[in-house]
Backbone as JSON Lines, residues from 0, in Angstrom:
{"i":0,"aa":"X","n":[-1.64,128.48,52.06],"ca":[-0.95,127.83,51.14],"c":[0.64,127.79,51.43]}
{"i":1,"aa":"X","n":[0.89,126.38,51.1],"ca":[2.34,126.14,51.28],"c":[3.07,126.83,50.08]}
{"i":2,"aa":"X","n":[4.6,127.29,50.43],"ca":[5.28,128.22,49.53],"c":[5.41,126.91,48.3]}
{"i":3,"aa":"X","n":[5.22,127.84,46.93],"ca":[6.07,127.2,45.93],"c":[4.66,126.08,44.95]}
{"i":4,"aa":"X","n":[3.38,126.18,46.21],"ca":[2.14,125.36,45.31],"c":[1.26,126.44,44.96]}
{"i":5,"aa":"X","n":[0.89,126.15,43.72],"ca":[0.27,126.69,42.77],"c":[-1.61,126.38,43.18]}
{"i":6,"aa":"X","n":[-2.51,127.06,43.0],"ca":[-4.09,126.72,43.43],"c":[-4.54,125.55,42.26]}
{"i":7,"aa":"X","n":[-5.06,124.9,42.45],"ca":[-5.52,124.19,41.15],"c":[-6.49,124.72,40.35]}
{"i":8,"aa":"X","n":[-7.06,126.0,40.68],"ca":[-7.77,126.83,39.75],"c":[-6.84,127.44,38.7]}
{"i":9,"aa":"X","n":[-5.81,127.97,39.16],"ca":[-4.81,128.61,38.31],"c":[-4.24,127.42,37.54]}
{"i":10,"aa":"X","n":[-3.96,126.06,38.06],"ca":[-3.3,125.08,37.39],"c":[-4.69,124.61,36.09]}
{"i":11,"aa":"X","n":[-5.82,124.36,36.49],"ca":[-6.85,124.09,35.51],"c":[-6.62,125.23,34.47]}
{"i":12,"aa":"X","n":[-6.72,126.36,34.66],"ca":[-6.69,127.51,33.54],"c":[-5.55,127.19,32.31]}
{"i":13,"aa":"X","n":[-4.25,126.87,32.86],"ca":[-3.13,126.9,32.54],"c":[-2.43,125.53,32.35]}
{"i":14,"aa":"X","n":[-3.6,124.72,32.34],"ca":[-2.93,123.02,32.68],"c":[-2.0,122.64,31.5]}
{"i":15,"aa":"X","n":[-1.65,122.99,30.27],"ca":[-0.47,122.93,29.52],"c":[0.74,123.35,29.78]}
{"i":16,"aa":"X","n":[0.63,124.6,30.46],"ca":[1.71,125.05,30.94],"c":[2.27,124.7,32.01]}
{"i":17,"aa":"X","n":[1.2,124.12,32.73],"ca":[1.8,123.25,34.17],"c":[2.66,122.25,33.64]}
{"i":18,"aa":"X","n":[2.02,121.29,32.92],"ca":[2.63,119.77,32.11],"c":[3.73,120.08,31.64]}
{"i":19,"aa":"X","n":[4.16,121.43,30.91],"ca":[5.48,121.81,30.4],"c":[6.41,122.01,31.36]}
{"i":20,"aa":"X","n":[6.01,122.61,32.19],"ca":[7.24,122.94,33.1],"c":[7.34,121.8,33.9]}
{"i":21,"aa":"X","n":[6.42,120.74,34.43],"ca":[6.61,119.87,35.04],"c":[7.47,118.74,34.34]}
{"i":22,"aa":"X","n":[7.48,118.66,32.97],"ca":[8.6,118.1,32.15],"c":[9.89,118.66,31.77]}
{"i":23,"aa":"X","n":[9.54,119.77,31.55],"ca":[10.98,120.71,31.01],"c":[11.94,121.47,32.17]}
{"i":24,"aa":"X","n":[10.86,121.83,32.59],"ca":[11.64,122.77,33.92],"c":[11.97,122.34,35.13]}
{"i":25,"aa":"X","n":[10.94,121.89,36.38],"ca":[11.14,121.51,37.81],"c":[9.26,120.99,37.57]}
{"i":26,"aa":"X","n":[9.56,120.07,38.89],"ca":[8.15,119.45,39.41],"c":[7.04,120.75,39.64]}
{"i":27,"aa":"X","n":[6.25,120.44,40.04],"ca":[5.23,121.6,39.75],"c":[4.25,121.32,41.0]}
{"i":28,"aa":"X","n":[4.13,122.29,42.1],"ca":[2.88,121.87,43.46],"c":[1.84,122.28,43.01]}
{"i":29,"aa":"X","n":[0.99,121.9,43.3],"ca":[-0.74,122.41,43.43],"c":[-1.62,121.78,44.67]}
{"i":30,"aa":"X","n":[-2.06,122.93,45.11],"ca":[-3.08,122.36,46.33],"c":[-4.56,122.68,45.69]}
{"i":31,"aa":"X","n":[-5.32,121.69,46.34],"ca":[-6.68,121.98,46.02],"c":[-7.15,121.66,47.75]}
{"i":32,"aa":"X","n":[-7.49,122.37,47.74],"ca":[-8.71,122.61,49.02],"c":[-7.22,122.08,49.89]}
{"i":33,"aa":"X","n":[-7.66,121.09,50.87],"ca":[-6.51,120.41,51.72],"c":[-5.36,119.67,51.1]}
{"i":34,"aa":"X","n":[-5.77,118.94,49.94],"ca":[-4.81,118.22,49.35],"c":[-3.72,118.67,48.6]}
{"i":35,"aa":"X","n":[-2.47,118.3,48.78],"ca":[-1.51,118.58,47.69],"c":[-1.22,117.4,46.7]}
{"i":36,"aa":"X","n":[-0.29,118.1,45.47],"ca":[-0.24,117.37,44.85],"c":[1.22,117.43,43.93]}
{"i":37,"aa":"X","n":[1.87,116.78,43.7],"ca":[3.19,116.9,43.32],"c":[3.05,116.56,41.5]}
{"i":38,"aa":"X","n":[3.3,117.1,40.71],"ca":[3.17,116.8,38.74],"c":[5.07,116.92,38.47]}
{"i":39,"aa":"X","n":[5.24,116.03,38.14],"ca":[6.75,115.42,38.25],"c":[6.63,114.95,36.89]}
{"i":40,"aa":"X","n":[7.53,115.55,35.78],"ca":[8.14,115.15,34.63],"c":[8.93,113.49,35.01]}
{"i":41,"aa":"X","n":[8.67,112.93,33.59],"ca":[9.17,111.13,33.84],"c":[10.84,111.13,34.44]}
{"i":42,"aa":"X","n":[11.44,112.25,33.32],"ca":[12.88,112.32,33.34],"c":[13.64,112.73,35.32]}
{"i":43,"aa":"X","n":[12.84,113.71,35.81],"ca":[13.0,113.95,37.17],"c":[12.78,113.04,37.77]}
{"i":44,"aa":"X","n":[11.5,112.27,37.48],"ca":[11.23,111.3,38.37],"c":[12.14,110.05,38.4]}
{"i":45,"aa":"X","n":[12.8,110.01,37.23],"ca":[13.46,108.72,37.1],"c":[14.96,108.91,38.05]}
{"i":46,"aa":"X","n":[15.31,110.43,37.87],"ca":[16.24,110.92,38.67],"c":[15.97,110.61,40.15]}
{"i":47,"aa":"X","n":[14.88,111.16,40.66],"ca":[14.61,110.78,42.16],"c":[14.4,109.25,42.51]}
{"i":48,"aa":"X","n":[14.38,108.59,41.84],"ca":[14.17,107.06,42.14],"c":[15.58,106.58,41.39]}
{"i":49,"aa":"X","n":[16.6,107.19,40.81],"ca":[17.76,106.78,40.77],"c":[18.53,105.79,42.15]}
{"i":50,"aa":"X","n":[18.5,105.89,43.15],"ca":[18.91,105.52,44.05],"c":[18.36,103.87,44.48]}
{"i":51,"aa":"X","n":[17.17,104.0,43.9],"ca":[16.36,102.46,44.53],"c":[16.87,101.53,43.61]}
{"i":52,"aa":"X","n":[18.09,101.09,43.97],"ca":[18.53,99.8,43.16],"c":[18.51,98.61,44.52]}
{"i":53,"aa":"X","n":[18.19,97.37,43.6],"ca":[18.2,96.25,44.34],"c":[19.38,95.48,44.87]}
{"i":54,"aa":"X","n":[19.98,95.32,46.08],"ca":[21.21,94.54,45.99],"c":[20.74,93.31,46.36]}
{"i":55,"aa":"X","n":[21.66,92.23,45.53],"ca":[21.61,90.71,45.25],"c":[22.27,89.88,45.71]}
{"i":56,"aa":"X","n":[21.92,88.84,46.28],"ca":[23.16,88.15,46.58],"c":[23.1,86.49,45.7]}
{"i":57,"aa":"X","n":[23.9,85.93,45.1],"ca":[23.54,84.85,44.23],"c":[24.42,83.74,45.04]}
{"i":58,"aa":"X","n":[23.52,82.81,45.17],"ca":[24.05,81.55,45.39],"c":[23.83,80.18,44.68]}
{"i":59,"aa":"X","n":[24.58,78.93,44.96],"ca":[24.54,77.41,43.9],"c":[23.92,76.69,44.92]}
{"i":60,"aa":"X","n":[23.02,76.09,44.64],"ca":[22.81,74.88,45.55],"c":[23.53,73.51,45.34]}
{"i":61,"aa":"X","n":[23.58,72.14,46.4],"ca":[24.48,71.47,45.79],"c":[24.2,70.93,44.64]}
{"i":62,"aa":"X","n":[22.89,71.16,44.15],"ca":[22.71,70.75,42.67],"c":[22.97,71.45,41.47]}
{"i":63,"aa":"X","n":[23.71,72.61,41.82],"ca":[23.83,73.45,41.16],"c":[22.7,74.63,40.41]}
{"i":64,"aa":"X","n":[21.61,74.3,41.14],"ca":[20.98,75.61,41.07],"c":[21.14,76.87,41.49]}
{"i":65,"aa":"X","n":[20.85,78.04,40.65],"ca":[21.5,79.09,41.19],"c":[19.97,79.76,41.83]}
{"i":66,"aa":"X","n":[20.13,80.75,42.73],"ca":[19.19,81.09,43.73],"c":[19.96,82.55,43.73]}
{"i":67,"aa":"X","n":[18.9,83.88,43.24],"ca":[19.31,85.3,44.14],"c":[18.06,85.59,44.62]}
{"i":68,"aa":"X","n":[18.78,86.27,45.68],"ca":[17.94,86.65,47.23],"c":[18.29,88.08,47.03]}
{"i":69,"aa":"X","n":[17.43,88.82,47.94],"ca":[17.74,90.29,47.53],"c":[17.19,91.09,49.26]}
{"i":70,"aa":"X","n":[17.74,92.01,48.86],"ca":[17.24,92.81,50.57],"c":[16.4,94.02,50.73]}
{"i":71,"aa":"X","n":[15.71,94.17,49.8],"ca":[14.85,94.9,49.56],"c":[13.88,94.55,49.01]}
{"i":72,"aa":"X","n":[13.53,93.38,48.73],"ca":[11.9,92.85,48.13],"c":[12.15,91.51,48.85]}
{"i":73,"aa":"X","n":[12.48,91.01,50.12],"ca":[12.91,89.67,50.38],"c":[12.29,88.43,50.06]}
{"i":74,"aa":"X","n":[10.82,88.67,50.08],"ca":[9.93,87.7,49.66],"c":[10.42,86.9,48.25]}
{"i":75,"aa":"X","n":[11.04,87.69,47.23],"ca":[11.15,87.28,45.83],"c":[12.63,86.93,45.81]}
{"i":76,"aa":"X","n":[12.69,85.61,45.17],"ca":[13.63,84.82,45.1],"c":[13.68,84.15,44.0]}
{"i":77,"aa":"X","n":[14.95,84.77,42.89],"ca":[15.05,84.06,41.82],"c":[15.55,82.74,41.93]}
{"i":78,"aa":"X","n":[15.48,81.61,40.75],"ca":[16.17,80.35,40.69],"c":[16.5,80.05,39.44]}
{"i":79,"aa":"X","n":[17.05,79.35,38.94],"ca":[17.47,78.64,37.69],"c":[18.74,77.94,37.65]}
{"i":80,"aa":"X","n":[18.92,77.46,36.47],"ca":[20.08,76.37,36.37],"c":[20.9,76.92,35.95]}
{"i":81,"aa":"X","n":[21.01,78.29,35.69],"ca":[22.22,79.36,35.83],"c":[22.29,80.47,36.35]}
{"i":82,"aa":"X","n":[23.14,81.36,36.57],"ca":[23.27,82.48,37.37],"c":[22.29,83.54,36.66]}
{"i":83,"aa":"X","n":[22.44,83.34,35.53],"ca":[21.93,84.43,34.39],"c":[20.1,83.87,34.23]}
{"i":84,"aa":"X","n":[19.92,82.71,34.63],"ca":[18.62,82.12,34.33],"c":[17.7,83.05,35.54]}
{"i":85,"aa":"X","n":[18.54,82.58,36.98],"ca":[17.66,83.35,38.08],"c":[17.98,84.5,38.16]}
{"i":86,"aa":"X","n":[18.59,85.52,37.61],"ca":[18.57,87.0,37.44],"c":[17.31,87.29,36.73]}
{"i":87,"aa":"X","n":[17.03,86.74,35.35],"ca":[16.09,86.68,34.74],"c":[14.9,86.5,35.56]}
{"i":88,"aa":"X","n":[14.83,85.22,36.05],"ca":[13.77,85.1,37.0],"c":[13.26,86.29,38.16]}
{"i":89,"aa":"X","n":[14.29,86.34,39.07],"ca":[14.24,87.67,39.54],"c":[13.26,88.98,38.98]}
{"i":90,"aa":"X","n":[14.12,89.24,38.05],"ca":[13.36,90.36,37.18],"c":[11.7,90.78,36.79]}
{"i":91,"aa":"X","n":[11.79,88.87,36.41],"ca":[10.5,88.75,36.13],"c":[9.69,88.69,37.03]}
{"i":92,"aa":"X","n":[9.88,88.45,38.42],"ca":[8.84,88.37,39.24],"c":[8.69,89.75,39.91]}
{"i":93,"aa":"X","n":[9.86,90.41,40.08],"ca":[9.91,91.86,40.36],"c":[8.82,92.91,39.44]}
{"i":94,"aa":"X","n":[8.8,92.49,38.15],"ca":[7.95,93.18,37.46],"c":[6.54,92.64,37.87]}
{"i":95,"aa":"X","n":[6.18,91.85,37.99],"ca":[4.44,91.1,38.28],"c":[4.45,91.56,39.57]}
{"i":96,"aa":"X","n":[5.27,91.48,40.66],"ca":[5.18,92.04,42.0],"c":[4.82,93.76,41.87]}
{"i":97,"aa":"X","n":[5.46,94.46,41.36],"ca":[5.4,95.86,41.21],"c":[3.7,96.11,40.42]}
{"i":98,"aa":"X","n":[3.2,94.76,39.53],"ca":[2.46,95.16,38.72],"c":[0.92,95.01,39.82]}
{"i":99,"aa":"X","n":[1.22,93.99,41.12],"ca":[0.33,93.66,41.64],"c":[0.29,94.95,42.71]}
{"i":100,"aa":"X","n":[1.35,95.23,43.2],"ca":[1.23,96.49,44.28],"c":[0.75,97.13,44.03]}
{"i":101,"aa":"X","n":[0.83,97.75,42.29],"ca":[0.22,98.94,41.68],"c":[-1.35,98.66,41.79]}
{"i":102,"aa":"X","n":[-1.79,97.17,41.58],"ca":[-3.16,97.11,41.49],"c":[-3.79,97.23,42.97]}
{"i":103,"aa":"X","n":[-3.06,96.74,44.0],"ca":[-3.36,96.6,45.4],"c":[-3.1,97.74,46.36]}
{"i":104,"aa":"X","n":[-2.7,99.14,45.48],"ca":[-1.95,100.23,46.1],"c":[-2.53,100.64,47.37]}
{"i":105,"aa":"X","n":[-3.74,100.61,47.72],"ca":[-4.58,101.29,48.6],"c":[-3.84,100.04,49.85]}
{"i":106,"aa":"X","n":[-3.75,99.08,49.88],"ca":[-3.36,97.85,50.69],"c":[-1.87,97.87,50.83]}
{"i":107,"aa":"X","n":[-1.46,97.71,49.95],"ca":[0.19,97.52,50.14],"c":[0.84,98.46,50.36]}
{"i":108,"aa":"X","n":[0.48,100.03,50.26],"ca":[1.27,100.93,50.24],"c":[1.08,101.51,52.27]}
{"i":109,"aa":"X","n":[-0.2,100.86,52.53],"ca":[-0.45,101.13,53.79],"c":[0.37,99.82,55.12]}
{"i":110,"aa":"X","n":[0.74,99.12,54.25],"ca":[0.93,97.71,54.96],"c":[2.26,97.75,55.85]}
{"i":111,"aa":"X","n":[2.57,97.77,56.72],"ca":[3.79,97.85,57.4],"c":[4.76,97.33,56.83]}
{"i":112,"aa":"X","n":[4.74,96.13,56.27],"ca":[5.97,95.37,55.46],"c":[5.83,95.12,54.23]}
{"i":113,"aa":"X","n":[5.06,95.97,53.5],"ca":[5.26,96.47,52.16],"c":[5.47,97.9,51.84]}
{"i":114,"aa":"X","n":[4.84,98.74,52.7],"ca":[5.0,100.47,52.36],"c":[6.37,100.69,51.83]}
{"i":115,"aa":"X","n":[7.79,100.15,52.57],"ca":[8.65,100.34,51.92],"c":[9.35,99.88,50.82]}
{"i":116,"aa":"X","n":[8.49,99.36,50.37],"ca":[8.8,98.61,48.59],"c":[8.58,99.99,47.4]}
{"i":117,"aa":"X","n":[8.06,101.09,48.05],"ca":[7.25,101.93,47.02],"c":[8.37,102.38,46.31]}
{"i":118,"aa":"X","n":[9.27,102.76,46.56],"ca":[10.45,103.6,45.84],"c":[10.93,102.56,44.29]}
{"i":119,"aa":"X","n":[11.27,101.17,44.93],"ca":[11.53,100.07,44.3],"c":[10.25,99.79,43.16]}
{"i":120,"aa":"X","n":[9.02,99.94,43.74],"ca":[8.11,99.48,42.87],"c":[7.91,100.56,41.62]}
{"i":121,"aa":"X","n":[7.68,101.76,42.28],"ca":[7.88,102.59,41.37],"c":[9.02,102.91,40.17]}
{"i":122,"aa":"X","n":[9.77,102.36,40.6],"ca":[10.81,102.51,39.76],"c":[10.98,101.41,38.77]}
{"i":123,"aa":"X","n":[10.89,99.89,38.84],"ca":[10.15,99.07,38.54],"c":[9.23,99.41,37.43]}
{"i":124,"aa":"X","n":[7.83,100.09,37.94],"ca":[6.97,100.21,36.83],"c":[7.55,101.04,36.02]}
{"i":125,"aa":"X","n":[8.24,102.14,36.07],"ca":[8.78,102.9,35.08],"c":[9.76,102.47,34.06]}
{"i":126,"aa":"X","n":[10.39,101.08,34.47],"ca":[11.17,100.41,33.75],"c":[10.51,99.55,32.77]}
{"i":127,"aa":"X","n":[9.25,98.96,33.56],"ca":[8.51,98.04,32.47],"c":[8.93,96.82,32.13]}
{"i":128,"aa":"X","n":[9.81,96.26,32.09],"ca":[10.25,94.85,31.38],"c":[11.44,94.44,32.37]}
{"i":129,"aa":"X","n":[11.21,92.94,32.22],"ca":[12.57,92.4,33.44],"c":[13.72,92.8,32.82]}
{"i":130,"aa":"X","n":[14.07,92.93,31.19],"ca":[15.33,93.01,30.8],"c":[15.71,94.72,30.95]}
{"i":131,"aa":"X","n":[15.3,95.6,31.23],"ca":[15.18,97.06,31.79],"c":[15.64,96.74,33.55]}
{"i":132,"aa":"X","n":[14.65,95.73,34.19],"ca":[15.09,95.78,35.57],"c":[15.94,95.07,36.11]}
{"i":133,"aa":"X","n":[16.59,94.11,35.1],"ca":[17.82,93.75,35.29],"c":[19.24,94.57,35.52]}
{"i":134,"aa":"X","n":[18.75,95.44,34.95],"ca":[19.94,96.82,35.22],"c":[20.07,97.31,36.75]}
{"i":135,"aa":"X","n":[18.56,97.46,37.24],"ca":[18.58,98.04,38.6],"c":[19.04,96.58,39.7]}
{"i":136,"aa":"X","n":[19.81,95.58,39.17],"ca":[20.06,94.53,40.31],"c":[21.32,94.72,40.33]}
{"i":137,"aa":"X","n":[21.76,94.71,41.74],"ca":[23.18,94.85,41.94],"c":[23.29,93.81,42.54]}
{"i":138,"aa":"X","n":[24.2,92.8,41.9],"ca":[24.63,91.34,42.25],"c":[25.93,91.17,42.59]}
{"i":139,"aa":"X","n":[26.04,89.82,43.89],"ca":[27.06,89.72,44.23],"c":[26.98,88.2,44.53]}
{"i":140,"aa":"X","n":[28.23,87.76,44.53],"ca":[28.17,86.01,44.61],"c":[28.61,86.03,46.14]}
{"i":141,"aa":"X","n":[27.25,85.0,46.85],"ca":[27.37,84.59,48.37],"c":[28.11,83.07,48.27]}
{"i":142,"aa":"X","n":[28.0,82.83,49.34],"ca":[28.53,81.28,49.68],"c":[27.8,80.53,49.12]}
{"i":143,"aa":"X","n":[28.52,79.03,48.22],"ca":[27.74,78.49,47.37],"c":[27.6,76.93,48.38]}
């Protein structure tokens, strides 16, 4: 067994202790046969994903429509009559995409063009709502 790993049998006997340690102390490593599992409290998980920000560029079309593109999940583009509306649109799309990714996890997490999205998807899932997701969008103006 790997260092720091506890057996699943031991964890089952002391499940509450394992959860308490994962939440209040540090992540817990569990080994079950050949499978390893990490139990991590949400606060530590948030710290782990803190660097998963989405870098955006805001541009305006000739008719004044604002567009928000991003480098991390480039298939998603927000648009709106104003920059704020375009950012809200992108945040909403990100929440919807994260839910879709999670529902299709077996496929998306193995897909070469989507598996690198996982840290962003997990962060978006923990934030849960478009208003909270807007906080991880780091936007700059692009050429109009």
